[in-house]
C-alpha positions in Angstrom: 73.5 100.8 119.5 75.6 103.4 117.4 78.9 100.7 117.8 76.6 97.5 117.0 75.2 99.5 113.7 78.9 100.6 113.0 80.3 97.2 113.4 77.4 95.9 110.9 78.4 98.4 108.2 82.1 97.2 108.2 81.2 93.5 108.4 78.9 94.3 105.2 81.4 96.0 103.7 84.1 93.3 104.5 81.9 90.3 103.1 81.3 92.3 99.8 85.1 93.0 99.5 85.8 89.2 100.2 83.3 88.3 97.5 84.8 90.6 94.7 87.9 89.2 96.0 86.9 85.5 95.1 85.8 86.7 91.9 89.2 88.5 91.3 91.1 85.3 92.3 88.8 83.3 89.8 89.5 85.6 87.0 93.4 85.2 87.9 93.1 81.3 87.7 90.9 81.9 83.9 93.2 84.2 82.5 96.4 81.8 83.1 94.3 78.6 82.6 92.6 79.5 79.4 90.5 76.4 78.4 92.3 74.0 80.9 90.0 75.4 83.4 86.9 73.2 81.8 88.8 70.1 82.5 89.5 70.9 86.4 85.7 72.1 86.4 84.7 69.2 85.3 86.7 67.1 87.6 85.2 68.9 90.7 81.7 68.2 89.3 82.3 64.8 89.2 84.0 64.6 92.5 81.3 66.5 93.9 78.4 64.2 93.0 80.4 60.7 93.0 80.1 60.2 97.0 76.1 61.0 96.8 75.8 58.4 94.0 78.2 55.6 95.6 76.0 56.1 99.2 73.0 55.6 97.0 74.1 52.5 95.2 75.9 50.8 98.5 72.7 50.7 100.0 70.7 49.2 97.2 73.7 46.6 96.9 73.3 45.9 100.7 69.4 45.3 100.0 70.0 43.2 96.7 72.6 40.8 99.2 69.8 40.5 101.4 67.2 39.8 98.8 69.4 37.4 96.9 69.3 35.2 99.8 65.7 34.1 99.1 65.7 34.7 95.2 69.0 33.2 94.8 69.3 36.0 92.2 72.8 37.6 92.3 72.8 39.5 88.8 71.5 42.6 90.7 73.7 42.8 93.0 77.1 42.0 90.4 75.9 44.8 88.1 75.3 47.1 90.8 78.7 46.6 92.2 80.1 46.7 88.6 78.4 50.1 88.1 80.0 51.4 91.4 83.5 49.8 89.8 83.4 51.9 87.1 82.4 55.0 88.6 85.6 54.6 91.3 88.0 54.0 88.4 86.6 56.7 86.4 87.2 59.1 89.5 91.0 57.9 89.9 92.2 58.3 86.3 90.1 61.9 86.1 91.6 63.0 89.3 95.3 61.7 88.4 94.9 63.0 84.9 93.9 66.8 85.9 96.4 66.8 88.7 99.2 66.4 85.7 97.5 69.4 84.2 97.3 71.3 87.6 101.1 71.2 87.5 101.2 73.0 84.2 98.8 75.4 85.4 99.8 76.3 88.6 103.4 77.2 87.2 101.4 79.1 84.7 99.2 80.8 87.5 102.2 81.5 89.6 104.4 83.4 86.6 101.6 85.2 85.8 101.0 86.9 89.0 104.6 87.4 90.1 104.8 89.4 86.6 101.9 91.3 87.2 103.0 92.3 90.9 106.9 93.2 89.3 105.5 95.4 86.5 103.0 97.4 89.1 106.1 97.7 91.5 108.0 99.2 89.0 105.5 101.9 88.2 105.2 103.0 91.8 107.4 106.1 92.8 110.0 105.1 95.3 108.7 107.9 98.2 105.7 105.9 98.2 107.7 102.5 98.1 109.5 103.6 101.6 106.3 104.6 103.6 105.5 102.1 106.1 101.8 101.6 105.1 102.9 100.5 101.5 105.8 98.2 103.1 103.0 96.2 105.0 100.0 96.2 102.4 102.8 94.8 99.4 104.2 92.2 102.3 100.4 90.8 101.8 100.5 91.6 98.4 103.7 89.2 97.9 102.4 86.6 100.0 99.7 86.2 97.7 102.1 86.2 95.1 103.9 83.4 96.7 100.9 81.2 97.8 98.1 82.3 94.9 97.7 78.4 93.8 97.2 77.6 97.3 94.2 80.8 97.5 93.0 79.4 94.0 92.8 75.8 95.6 91.1 77.2 98.7 88.1 79.0 96.5 88.0 75.7 94.5 87.6 73.6 97.6 84.8 76.3 98.7 83.0 76.0 95.3 83.5 71.9 95.4 82.1 71.6 99.0 79.0 73.7 98.1 78.0 72.0 95.1 78.8 68.3 96.7 76.4 69.6 100.1 73.6 70.8 97.5 73.9 67.1 95.8 73.9 65.4 99.0 71.2 67.7 100.4 68.6 67.0 97.5 69.1 63.3 97.8 68.9 63.0 101.6 65.9 65.1 101.7 64.3 63.4 99.2 64.7 60.0 101.3 63.6 61.6 104.6 63.2 65.3 104.6 62.7 65.3 108.5 66.4 64.0 109.3 68.2 66.3 106.5 66.6 69.1 108.3 67.6 68.1 111.7 71.3 67.2 110.7 71.5 70.6 108.8 70.2 72.5 111.7 72.6 70.6 114.4 75.8 71.0 112.0 75.5 74.7 111.3 75.9 76.3 114.8 79.1 74.1 115.2 80.4 75.6 111.5 79.5 79.2 112.2 81.3 79.3 115.5 84.4 77.9 113.4 84.0 80.5 110.9 83.7 83.5 113.7 86.8 82.3 115.2 88.8 82.3 112.1 87.0 85.6 111.0 88.7 87.1 114.6 91.8 85.5 114.0 92.2 87.0 110.4 91.5 90.3 111.6 94.3 89.7 114.4 96.5 88.9 111.7 96.0 92.2 109.6 96.2 94.4 113.0 99.5 92.9 113.9 100.9 92.2 110.2 103.7 94.8 111.0 104.6 93.2 114.4 105.2 89.9 112.7 107.4 91.6 109.8 109.6 93.4 112.3 110.0 89.9 114.4 110.6 88.3 111.0 113.1 91.4 110.4 115.2 91.0 114.0 115.4 87.1 113.2 117.0 87.4 110.0 119.3 90.2 111.4 120.3 87.6 114.5 121.1 85.0 112.3 122.6 86.6 109.3 126.1 86.2 108.9 126.8 89.6 107.7 124.9 91.5 110.7 125.2 88.9 113.6 128.8 89.9 114.3 128.4 93.7 115.1 124.9 92.7 116.8 127.0 90.6 119.4 130.0 93.4 119.6 127.3 95.7 120.8 125.9 93.7 123.4 122.5 93.6 121.3 121.8 90.1 121.1 119.9 89.5 124.1 118.1 92.5 124.0 116.9 91.6 120.4 115.7 87.8 121.1 113.4 89.7 124.2 112.3 92.2 121.6 111.6 89.3 119.2 109.5 87.0 121.5 107.6 90.0 122.9 106.5 91.0 119.3 105.5 87.6 118.4 103.6 86.9 122.0 102.0 90.3 121.4 100.7 89.5 117.6 99.6 85.5 119.1 98.0 86.6 122.3 94.4 87.5 121.1 94.3 84.5 118.8 94.7 82.4 122.3 92.5 84.3 123.8 89.5 84.0 121.2 90.3 80.2 120.9 89.4 80.0 124.8 86.3 81.8 124.3 85.0 79.3 121.3 86.4 76.5 123.2 83.5 75.5 125.4 80.5 76.6 122.7 81.9 74.4 119.8 82.3 71.5 121.9 78.6 71.8 123.1 77.5 72.2 119.2 79.8 69.0 118.4 77.8 67.0 120.8 74.6 68.0 119.9 75.3 67.3 116.2 76.8 63.8 117.4 73.7 63.1 119.3 71.4 64.1 116.6 73.1 62.0 114.1 72.8 58.9 116.0 69.1 59.7 116.9 68.3 59.9 113.2 70.3 56.3 112.8 68.0 54.9 115.8 65.1 55.9 114.0 65.8 54.3 110.7 67.0 51.1 112.5 63.7 50.9 114.2 61.4 51.6 110.9 63.7 48.7 109.0 62.9 46.2 112.0 59.3 46.9 111.8 59.5 46.7 108.0 58.8 49.9 106.6 62.3 50.3 105.0 65.1 48.2 103.2 68.2 47.0 104.8 70.1 49.0 102.5 68.4 52.1 103.6 70.3 52.2 106.7 73.6 52.2 104.8 72.5 54.7 102.6 71.1 57.2 105.4 74.1 56.5 107.3 76.7 57.5 104.4 74.6 60.5 103.5 74.5 61.7 106.7 78.1 61.7 107.4 78.4 63.4 104.2 76.0 66.2 104.7 77.3 66.7 108.1 81.1 66.5 106.5 80.0 68.7 103.8 78.8 71.5 106.0 81.9 71.4 107.7 84.1 71.3 104.9 82.5 74.2 103.4 82.8 76.5 106.5 86.5 75.4 107.2 87.2 75.7 103.4 85.8 79.5 103.8 88.0 79.9 107.0 91.3 78.4 105.6 90.9 80.5 102.3 90.1 83.9 104.5 93.7 85.0 104.9 94.6 84.1 101.3 91.1 86.1 100.2 92.4 89.0 102.5 95.8 89.0 100.5 93.8 88.5 97.2 91.8 92.0 98.3 95.4 93.7 99.1 96.4 92.2 95.6 93.2 93.7 93.8 93.7 97.2 94.9 97.3 97.3 94.6 96.9 96.3 91.0 93.7 98.4 90.6 95.5 101.5 91.9 96.0 104.5 89.7 99.5 104.3 87.8 101.0 107.5 88.9 103.0 109.7 85.8 105.6 107.5 84.8 108.0 110.6 83.7 108.3 109.5 80.5 108.0 112.7 77.8 109.6 113.4 74.5 112.5 116.2 75.1 113.5 116.5 71.5 111.2 119.5 71.0 111.5 120.9 74.5 113.1 124.4 74.3 114.5 124.1 78.3 114.3 122.1 81.3 113.6 124.4 84.5 113.9 123.8 88.3 111.5 126.4 89.8 111.8 127.1 93.7 112.5 123.4 93.9 113.1 121.6 97.6 113.3 118.2 98.8 113.8 115.9 101.7 113.6 112.4 101.6 110.4 110.6 103.3 111.1 110.1 107.3 113.5 113.2 107.5 113.6 116.8 108.8 116.4 118.1 106.8 116.1 119.7 103.0 118.4 118.0 100.6 117.5 120.7 98.2 116.3 124.0 99.1 114.8 126.8 96.8 117.0 125.5 94.0 116.1 127.3 90.4 117.9 127.2 87.3 117.4 126.3 83.8 119.1 124.0 80.7 118.4 125.0 77.3 118.0 122.9 74.5 121.7 121.7 73.1 123.3 123.1 76.4 126.0 121.0 78.4 125.4 122.0 82.1 128.3 120.8 85.1 126.6 120.5 88.2 129.3 120.8 91.1 129.0 120.1 94.8 130.5 118.1 97.7 129.2 114.7 99.0 125.6 115.2 100.2 124.9 118.6 98.2 122.2 117.0 96.3 123.5 116.3 92.5 122.1 112.8 92.8 119.0 113.8 94.3 118.5 116.0 91.5 118.8 113.3 88.9 116.5 111.2 90.7 114.0 113.8 90.8 114.6 114.9 87.1 113.9 111.4 86.1 110.4 111.4 88.5 111.9 108.8 90.6 110.9 111.0 93.7 108.7 114.3 93.2 109.6 117.8 95.0 108.4 118.6 98.4 107.8 122.4 96.9 108.1 124.0 93.8 108.1 122.3 90.3 110.4 120.7 87.4 
């Protein structure tokens, strides 16, 4: 019970962080795109409701064809076709125009994010950059920067699918509430299972980021002209290849296990969804044959049901596809919002002296002090020479003085 409550708490925090990350991604897009984002928003809204409109008009056109057989009045059908053609042409023109503008926006977004990452990275102390935890996290931050436009597209796809789903739901529910509820009830379980599988794969990916990075580094060393010769001369080629394969297998085996676990349940849910859709169409067909519905109603319901099921699947699939990018966006958000350390800049014109007081220092991941209890001071307008053998710590003192590292002990 305690473990379940802890898991629920973690899931709640993760969902909250992901939602914040989505808003943060949208903020990045807003800053880089400026007023141009309104055009993309309008295109998304237009594209979301157009399938619903065309489904209704298509069903009406079919009914008008049947009516024209007895009335010989073709103008209602022709007018409907003209409206459909105008909507289709407007959608194609708008989509291509927005695609052209999005090329400019994508470049601006990439430049903006890359600049922000670079400026923030410069402010991070060298000692922090050299830690394994920072390297793993920064790798995901860089991955977000390289794929920021894909993440934005994924978030936009989620919003697009949600709007489309609402439009289709309202139209279908107005036509036949019972069928709408049945289709939604049969579509959601499969989509939820797919989303849960994606969540598990995302967790595995985060857990084994370091393994993926080590496998990539090994591959780079094996294939690099600078290091491959040395590796071969030392007889390490086979060992490194086996190590790389083991790391990749270790990282991937949990994804395979989870996929097998969800294989049969997801297929059974998809079967239920299919049976429900065809049962609904059978019901509509019988109603039409009994004269209780128009002929075009069958085409309308068929298209709307396909779009409704497809929108639900697309919404959850969009969430699943965007998961990895949203996770990286969370790391990017935390990285950019982390407090900046003291940058070491200080006016020294009015300082009477600079003093090292009992300063000791060792580099990260080492046990030996490069400097051990060093004390001295340099007065204003005084010139001091520091002499010592290679490795005595002369450069280290300059790095400490410039605040690229902080002392292990003592103060400057």
